[in-house]
C-alpha positions as MATLAB code, in Angstrom:
seq = 'XXXXXXXXXXXXXXXXXXXXXXXXXXXXXXXXXXXXXXXXXXXXXXXXXXXXXXXXXXXXXXXXXXXXXXXXXXXXXXXXXXXXXXXXXXXXXXXXXXXXXXXXXXXXXXXXXXXXXXXXXXXXXXXXXXXXXX';
ca = [
     -10.745  -11.971    0.838;
      -7.720  -11.445    3.094;
      -7.058  -15.185    3.306;
      -7.473  -15.496   -0.457;
      -4.861  -12.787   -1.011;
      -2.404  -14.398    1.385;
      -2.935  -17.834   -0.166;
      -2.154  -16.426   -3.621;
       1.419  -15.479   -2.613;
       3.705  -17.500   -4.899;
       6.432  -17.963   -2.286;
       6.359  -19.653    1.076;
       6.045  -17.114    3.878;
       9.098  -16.748    6.075;
       8.586  -17.070    9.833;
       9.233  -13.316   10.143;
       6.587  -12.541    7.506;
       4.057  -14.664    9.373;
       4.841  -12.941   12.667;
       4.944   -9.441   11.160;
       1.664   -9.905    9.314;
      -0.078  -11.168   12.455;
       1.372   -8.348   14.567;
       0.330   -5.686   12.065;
      -3.202   -7.075   11.812;
      -3.467   -7.027   15.610;
      -2.196   -3.429   15.630;
      -4.762   -2.444   12.995;
      -7.579   -3.979   15.030;
      -6.464   -2.309   18.253;
      -7.892    0.920   19.668;
      -4.350    2.271   20.002;
      -2.555    3.865   17.026;
      -0.011    1.563   15.440;
       3.629    2.256   16.246;
       5.609   -0.338   14.333;
       8.563   -0.394   11.972;
       9.246   -3.364    9.702;
      12.836   -3.556    8.539;
      14.956   -6.187    6.867;
      17.310   -6.897    4.031;
      16.310   -6.606    0.393;
      14.284   -9.582   -0.788;
      12.958  -10.736    2.561;
       9.282   -9.919    1.989;
       8.642   -6.482    3.475;
       6.656   -5.406    0.422;
       4.383   -8.438    0.712;
       3.703   -7.576    4.356;
       2.881   -3.991    3.299;
       0.562   -5.236    0.544;
      -1.326   -7.420    3.028;
      -1.702   -4.538    5.491;
      -2.851   -2.167    2.738;
      -5.324   -4.744    1.470;
      -6.754   -5.222    4.971;
      -7.308   -1.466    5.257;
      -8.957   -1.245    1.818;
     -11.100   -4.292    2.590;
     -12.345   -2.338    5.616;
     -13.315    0.735    3.591;
     -10.167    2.827    4.031;
      -7.742    4.402    1.617;
      -4.022    3.771    1.967;
      -1.020    5.989    1.313;
       2.328    4.254    0.941;
       5.139    6.750    1.393;
       8.432    5.725   -0.212;
      11.804    7.525   -0.269;
      12.569    7.562   -3.989;
      10.899    8.229   -7.317;
      11.984    4.863   -8.708;
      10.666    2.980   -5.669;
       7.262    4.671   -6.064;
       7.061    3.348   -9.600;
       8.368   -0.116   -8.678;
       5.975   -0.476   -5.748;
       3.034    0.667   -7.865;
       3.809   -2.091  -10.372;
       4.252   -4.685   -7.607;
       1.059   -3.679   -5.780;
      -0.949   -3.616   -9.036;
       0.321   -7.034  -10.092;
      -0.242   -8.546   -6.668;
      -3.765   -7.115   -6.321;
      -4.917   -7.509   -9.939;
      -7.443  -10.230   -9.055;
      -9.060   -8.146   -6.322;
     -11.327   -5.076   -6.444;
      -8.549   -2.644   -5.543;
      -7.318    0.376   -7.490;
      -3.646    1.288   -7.071;
      -2.040    4.442   -8.446;
       1.082    6.457   -7.803;
       2.561    9.931   -7.923;
       6.167   10.868   -8.489;
       8.135   13.475  -10.387;
       8.079   11.466  -13.619;
       4.286   11.650  -13.896;
       2.925   14.522  -15.955;
       0.917   17.280  -14.300;
      -2.198   15.860  -15.966;
      -1.507   12.323  -14.687;
      -0.918   13.609  -11.157;
      -4.076   15.730  -11.257;
      -6.175   12.786  -12.463;
      -4.687   10.505   -9.804;
      -5.323   13.009   -7.011;
      -8.881   13.619   -8.260;
      -9.471    9.862   -8.188;
      -8.057    9.743   -4.681;
     -10.378   12.516   -3.519;
     -13.416   10.887   -5.170;
     -12.534    7.563   -3.572;
     -11.863    5.689   -6.806;
      -8.185    5.196   -5.873;
      -7.787    2.806   -2.952;
      -4.007    2.761   -2.596;
      -1.766    5.678   -3.495;
       1.996    5.219   -3.589;
       4.383    8.112   -3.736;
       7.263   10.140   -2.496;
       7.103   13.213   -0.253;
       4.433   14.606   -2.616;
       1.914   12.578   -0.602;
       2.464   14.973    2.312;
       1.309   18.022    0.340;
      -1.913   19.898    1.066;
      -3.569   18.825   -2.185;
      -3.583   15.101   -1.253;
      -6.918   14.245    0.349;
      -7.412   10.752    1.744;
     -10.737    9.367    2.916;
     -10.001    8.322    6.505;
];
């Protein structure tokens, strides 16, 4: 399914995206913990690289937490991830300060039960009540 996801990208991969994706996959398959930072200007495909890495983890039975610095970015990334992964058996949700207490509770319950594969959020993801299946 990984190749199918990558082939469905509507843009042509940049050389840096190709290299970064390959490097991250190698890191994820290594025995050593990953120690990598992807940085670049706006619009150069970092989110796509993150989506591919998250998908690889989910495809291998893991849950993924995507920590972002702002409330708006949590919402934007949740929309992007959901749209990009809509044709695959992946559930994406998010938490931020604009979600109601009920919405957050339901999302975190789904995360704990394993029905949420990818959670996107701000610093709230570092709280004690967020339980990922590792």
